[in-house]
C-alpha positions in Angstrom: 4.6 21.3 29.4 3.6 20.1 32.9 0.6 18.0 33.5 -1.0 16.6 36.6 -3.2 13.5 36.7 -4.7 13.7 40.1 -6.6 11.5 42.5 -7.2 8.3 40.5 -6.5 4.7 41.3 -3.1 4.0 39.9 -2.7 0.3 38.7 0.9 -0.6 38.1 3.3 -3.5 38.7 0.8 -5.6 40.8 -0.4 -2.7 43.0 -3.4 -0.4 43.1 -3.4 2.8 45.1 -4.9 6.3 45.1 -2.3 8.8 43.8 -1.3 11.3 41.3 1.1 11.4 38.4 3.1 14.4 37.3 4.2 14.6 33.7 6.8 16.9 32.2 7.0 17.0 28.5 7.1 13.4 27.3 7.9 11.6 30.6 6.6 10.8 34.0 8.6 12.7 36.6 6.8 12.0 39.9 4.3 9.4 41.3 2.6 10.4 44.5 0.9 7.8 46.6 -1.7 9.9 48.5 -4.6 12.3 48.2 -2.6 15.4 48.8 -2.6 18.1 46.2 0.9 18.2 44.5 2.5 21.6 44.7 3.7 23.6 41.8 2.1 25.0 38.7 0.7 22.9 35.9 -0.4 23.7 32.4 -3.1 21.1 32.7 -4.8 19.2 35.6 -6.8 16.1 34.9 -9.2 15.1 37.8 -9.1 11.2 37.8 -11.1 10.8 40.9 -13.2 7.6 40.6 -11.2 6.5 37.6 -8.4 4.0 37.1 -5.0 5.2 35.8 -3.2 2.6 33.8 -0.1 2.3 31.6 -1.0 2.6 28.0 -1.8 -0.8 26.4 0.9 -2.2 24.1 -0.7 -4.4 21.3 1.9 -6.8 20.0 -0.2 -7.9 17.0 -2.1 -5.7 14.6 -2.8 -5.6 10.9 -3.3 -1.9 9.8 -3.3 -2.8 6.0 -1.0 -0.1 4.8 0.4 -0.1 2.1 -1.6 -1.8 -0.6 -4.9 -2.6 1.2 -5.9 0.8 2.3 -9.5 0.4 1.2 -9.9 -1.7 4.4 -7.8 0.4 6.8 -4.7 2.6 7.1 -2.2 3.6 9.7 -4.0 6.9 10.5 -7.5 5.4 10.9 -6.4 2.4 13.0 -4.0 4.2 15.2 -6.8 6.5 16.0 -8.9 3.6 16.9 -6.0 2.3 19.0 -6.0 5.7 20.9 -9.7 5.5 21.5 -9.2 2.1 23.0 -6.4 3.1 25.3 -3.6 1.5 23.2 -0.5 3.7 23.0 1.8 1.4 21.2 1.5 -1.3 18.5 3.5 -3.8 16.5 2.2 -4.2 13.0 2.4 -7.4 10.8 4.1 -7.8 7.5 1.3 -9.2 5.3 0.6 -6.0 3.4 1.1 -5.2 -0.2 4.1 -5.2 -0.8 4.8 -7.5 2.1 7.2 -6.3 4.7 9.9 -8.8 3.7 12.6 -6.5 2.4 14.6 -3.7 4.0 13.0 -1.3 1.5 9.5 -2.2 2.5 10.3 -1.9 6.1 11.7 1.6 5.6 8.6 2.6 3.7 6.5 1.6 6.7 8.7 3.7 9.0 8.2 6.8 6.8 4.4 6.3 6.6 3.9 5.8 10.3 6.1 8.9 11.1 3.6 11.0 9.3 0.3 9.3 10.1 0.5 7.2 13.3 -1.2 8.8 16.3 0.4 6.4 18.7 3.8 4.7 19.0 4.7 2.1 16.4 6.9 -0.6 15.3 6.8 -3.3 12.5 7.7 -7.0 12.2 9.9 -8.1 9.3 8.3 -11.1 7.7 10.0 -14.3 6.9 9.6 -16.0 3.5 11.1 -19.2 2.1 14.1 -17.3 0.7 14.8 -14.0 2.6 16.7 -15.2 5.7 20.0 -13.8 4.5 18.7 -10.2 5.1 18.1 -10.7 8.7 21.6 -9.9 9.8 21.3 -6.5 8.1 18.4 -5.5 10.3 18.7 -2.9 13.1 17.7 -5.2 15.9 17.0 -2.1 18.2 14.1 -0.9 16.0 12.1 -4.0 15.3 10.2 -6.4 17.8 11.2 -9.5 15.9 10.5 -11.8 12.9 7.0 -12.9 11.9 6.8 -16.4 10.6 3.6 -17.8 9.1 3.8 -21.6 9.5 0.3 -21.9 8.1 -1.5 -20.3 5.2 -3.3 -17.1 6.3 -4.1 -13.7 4.9 -1.4 -12.5 2.6 0.1 -15.8 1.2 3.3 -15.6 3.3 3.4 -19.3 4.1 6.9 -20.6 4.9 6.7 -24.3 4.2 10.2 -25.4 3.4 11.9 -27.1 6.2 15.3 -25.6 5.3 13.8 -22.1 5.5 12.2 -22.8 8.9 15.4 -24.0 10.3 17.3 -21.0 9.0 14.8 -18.6 10.4 15.0 -20.1 13.9 18.7 -20.4 13.7 19.3 -16.8 12.6 16.8 -15.3 15.0 18.7 -17.0 17.8 22.0 -15.7 16.6 20.6 -12.2 16.5 18.7 -12.5 19.8 15.4 -11.6 18.0 12.1 -13.2 18.9 10.3 -15.2 16.3 6.5 -14.7 16.5 4.6 -17.5 14.7 1.3 -18.1 13.2 0.8 -21.8 13.7 -1.6 -23.8 11.6 -0.8 -26.8 9.5 -2.0 -26.1 5.9 -2.1 -29.7 4.9 -4.6 -30.6 7.6 -6.7 -27.6 6.9 -6.7 -28.2 3.1 -7.9 -31.7 3.7 -10.5 -30.7 6.1 -11.8 -28.0 3.6 -11.9 -30.6 0.9 -14.0 -33.0 3.0 -16.3 -30.1 4.1 -16.9 -29.0 0.5 -17.8 -32.5 -0.5 -20.4 -32.6 2.3 -21.7 -29.1 2.5 -20.9 -27.4 -1.0 -18.4 -24.9 -2.1 -18.9 -22.4 0.8 -19.6 -24.5 3.9 -21.6 -22.7 6.6 -19.5 -20.6 8.9 -20.4 -22.9 11.9 -17.9 -25.4 10.3 -15.0 -23.0 10.4 -13.6 -24.3 13.7 -13.8 -27.8 12.4 -12.0 -27.0 9.2 -9.2 -24.9 10.8 -9.1 -27.4 13.5 -7.5 -27.8 16.9 -5.3 -30.6 15.3 -4.0 -28.2 12.7 -3.0 -25.7 15.4 -1.4 -28.4 17.6 0.7 -29.9 14.8 2.1 -26.6 13.7 2.7 -25.2 17.2 4.4 -28.5 18.3 6.8 -28.1 15.3 7.6 -24.4 16.2 8.5 -25.5 19.8 10.6 -28.3 18.5 12.6 -25.9 16.3 12.8 -23.2 19.0 14.2 -25.8 21.5 16.7 -27.0 18.9 18.2 -23.6 18.3 17.4 -22.0 21.7 15.3 -19.3 19.9 12.9 -17.0 21.7 9.5 -18.2 20.3 6.3 -16.3 20.8 3.3 -18.2 19.5 0.5 -15.8 18.4 -3.2 -16.2 19.0 -3.3 -19.5 20.9 -6.8 -20.9 20.3 -6.8 -24.4 21.9 -6.5 -25.9 25.4 -4.0 -28.4 24.2 -1.5 -25.8 23.0 -1.4 -24.2 26.5 0.7 -27.2 27.6 3.6 -25.9 25.5 4.4 -22.9 27.7 5.8 -22.3 31.1 8.1 -25.4 31.1 11.2 -25.1 33.3 13.6 -26.6 30.6 12.7 -23.7 28.2 13.9 -21.1 30.5 11.1 -18.7 29.6 12.1 -18.7 25.9 8.6 -20.0 24.7 5.7 -17.7 25.3 2.1 -17.6 24.2 -0.2 -14.8 23.1 -4.0 -14.8 23.5 -6.0 -12.5 21.5 -9.5 -11.1 22.2 -11.4 -13.2 19.7 -10.3 -16.5 21.4 -10.9 -15.0 25.0 -14.3 -13.5 24.3 -16.0 -15.9 21.8 -16.6 -19.6 21.2 -18.1 -21.7 18.4 -21.5 -21.2 19.9 -21.2 -17.5 18.8 -21.0 -18.4 15.1 -24.9 -18.8 15.3 -25.4 -15.1 15.9 -22.1 -13.4 14.9 -21.7 -15.4 11.7 -18.5 -14.5 9.8 -18.0 -11.4 11.8 -16.0 -13.6 14.2 -14.3 -15.5 11.4 -10.5 -15.4 12.0 -7.5 -17.6 11.6 -6.8 -19.6 13.7 -10.5 -20.1 14.2 -12.5 -19.4 17.3 -13.0 -22.8 18.9 -15.1 -24.6 21.7 -16.4 -23.2 24.9 -13.9 -25.5 26.6 -11.0 -24.0 24.7 -12.2 -20.5 25.4 -12.5 -21.2 29.1 -9.1 -22.9 29.3 -7.5 -19.8 27.6 -9.2 -17.5 30.2 -7.8 -19.7 33.1 -4.4 -19.5 31.6 -4.5 -15.7 31.8 -4.0 -16.0 35.6 -1.5 -19.0 35.9 1.4 -17.9 33.8 0.8 -19.9 30.7 -0.4 -16.9 28.6 2.2 -14.2 28.6 0.6 -11.4 26.5 -2.8 -10.3 25.3 -3.1 -8.8 21.9 -5.8 -8.3 19.3 -4.8 -9.6 15.8 -6.7 -6.5 14.8 -7.5 -7.2 11.1 -10.1 -5.1 9.3 -11.9 -6.0 6.1 -14.6 -4.3 4.1 -18.2 -5.3 5.2 -18.8 -6.8 1.8 -15.7 -9.1 2.3 -17.1 -10.5 5.5 -20.2 -12.1 3.9 -20.3 -15.7 3.2 -19.2 -18.9 4.9 -15.9 -20.8 5.4 -14.6 -20.3 1.8 -15.9 -16.9 0.8 -15.8 -14.7 3.9 -12.5 -13.0 4.8 -10.8 -13.9 8.1 -10.1 -11.2 10.6 -11.8 -8.6 12.7 -11.2 -5.1 14.0 -10.7 -5.1 17.8 -8.0 -2.7 18.9 -10.5 -0.1 20.0 -12.3 -2.7 22.2 -9.6 -4.8 23.6 -9.1 -2.9 26.9 -12.8 -2.5 27.6 -13.4 -6.2 26.8 -10.8 -7.2 29.3 -12.2 -4.9 31.9 -15.5 -6.7 31.5 -13.7 -10.0 32.4 -12.2 -8.2 35.4 -15.8 -7.4 36.5 -16.7 -11.0 36.0 -13.8 -12.2 38.2 -11.9 -13.9 35.4 -8.8 -12.0 36.4 -7.8 -9.0 38.4 -7.2 -5.6 37.1 -3.6 -5.9 38.2 -3.2 -9.1 36.2 -4.9 -7.5 33.2 -2.4 -4.6 33.3 0.5 -7.0 33.4 -0.7 -9.0 30.4 -1.6 -5.9 28.3 1.2 -3.4 29.2 4.0 -4.8 31.5 4.4 -8.2 29.8 4.8 -7.1 26.2 7.3 -4.4 27.4 9.3 -7.1 29.1 9.0 -9.8 26.5 10.1 -7.5 23.6 12.5 -5.5 25.8 10.9 -2.2 24.9 12.8 0.9 26.0 11.0 2.9 28.8 7.4 2.0 28.1 4.8 -0.3 29.5 5.1 0.8 33.1 4.2 3.9 35.2 7.7 4.7 36.4 9.7 7.9 36.9 11.7 8.6 33.8 9.5 6.4 31.6 7.5 7.7 28.6 4.1 9.1 29.7 2.0 6.6 27.9 -1.1 6.5 30.0 -4.8 5.6 29.8 -7.5 6.6 32.2 -10.7 4.5 32.3 -13.9 5.0 34.2 -16.3 2.2 35.4 -20.0 2.4 35.4 -20.2 4.7 32.3 -22.3 2.5 29.9 -22.1 3.0 26.1 -23.2 0.9 23.2 -21.0 0.2 20.1 -22.4 1.4 16.8 -20.9 2.4 13.5 -20.7 6.1 14.5 -18.3 5.5 17.4 -16.2 2.9 15.6 -13.0 4.6 14.5 -11.6 1.9 12.3 -12.0 2.7 8.6 -14.1 -0.4 7.9 -16.9 0.9 10.3 -18.0 -2.4 11.7 -17.0 -4.6 14.6 -18.3 -7.9 16.0 -19.0 -5.9 19.1 -21.7 -3.8 17.4 -24.8 -3.5 19.6 -22.8 -4.5 22.7 -23.0 -2.3 25.8 -19.8 -1.8 27.7 -19.8 -0.6 31.3 -16.2 0.7 31.2 -15.2 3.8 29.1 -11.8 5.1 28.0 -11.7 8.7 29.0 -8.2 9.9 28.4 -5.2 8.6 26.4 -1.8 10.2 26.8 1.0 9.3 24.3 4.5 10.5 25.1 2.9 13.1 27.4 0.6 14.5 24.8 -3.1 14.4 25.7 -4.4 12.6 22.6 -7.8 11.6 23.7 -9.7 14.0 26.1 -13.1 12.4 26.6 -14.9 13.3 23.3 -12.1 15.3 21.9 -9.3 13.9 19.8 -6.1 15.8 18.8 -5.4 14.7 15.1 -2.2 16.8 15.1 -0.4 14.4 17.6 1.7 11.6 16.3 3.5 8.8 18.1 7.1 7.8 18.2 9.1 4.9 16.8 9.5 2.3 19.5 13.1 1.2 20.4 14.2 -2.1 21.9 17.0 -3.2 24.1 18.7 -6.4 22.9 20.0 -7.7 26.2 19.5 -11.3 27.3 
């Protein structure tokens, strides 16, 4: 199967230029930097004139809820949402039921994804207080890393024993595997919740969420993670940075690039002022914090302190999102809207489209040492998304692909639209048409230094 993507603005590795891509089977075989019509015969020609041709987004942080929580979401529905959003690869988190903390649970996810994921997939193994001895048994070429919850979050996977923390960082360093951490100090949060309940009742209003899951709780935990990473020379990737202060932990010469930060759409797009209108729809852990924190994170997208943009895509039933700080579930479905949300910030001048592509495609591929994905290069897998500007559309429950059928973006009008998504050369999304028969591939990783 030969396909031609013709005449679009190709954005890749810091450059934007008019050109064409030739795909043969699952790979890119030619990149042409001009307006000339490529010679040869093609099974399909896609006219990308006026559009932008990007490497498919790699989302390093999603919760697709399968197995055990499939009333909220499943691999099929959420990978479809990913494809609609231009996301061609994802790494899924271990706090499912059962938790992905054993080799058997990991194998079960591989089998599920093989038959139901529309885009490419991989799964983090989760750390517990007692499972560090299984890490040397892992195939390090098939997982992105070890997920470590250093603060209580959805799924009750808190690792709070110092010995277990030390062993996780030490073993990961020996295996040359990244540790991705959720950093919030549970002791600080619990004390803040106790005080809030005494003052505001059993379910404090959602506007207090950022005060309860506070900046201090994030800093204390992130600082400890960095301390341990430096002690063992572990590659540390701190997930969903939500405060300005934590940004000081990254990009220090003495760490030699081993400590990196992820920002997610919630903390890039929203601030505590949005609790007044969005209510618990933007309740997530760590919490959305102040305007100053949000603006500092946006600035860090362009100066090297933030390495990767993910989503922390985490669906819940609508009924589970009702209530305040105690009762409403934390998490929001964003994988379908991450790329178009970031393109809005490109329009606003927060970052360039080249910087956005680096943060959402190139950087995760480099950081996790993904084989032949994340770039538009000859010989690389043809994971491609084509987006069009000036095609307004409004989010409603009918266009939401996630199983839960809600989003904090409901009612929002985007100016950019994802028109096409190619996964391993397959034309998965073709404007309004989606090919349900297409499935993604298991992502593989190099383990070089």
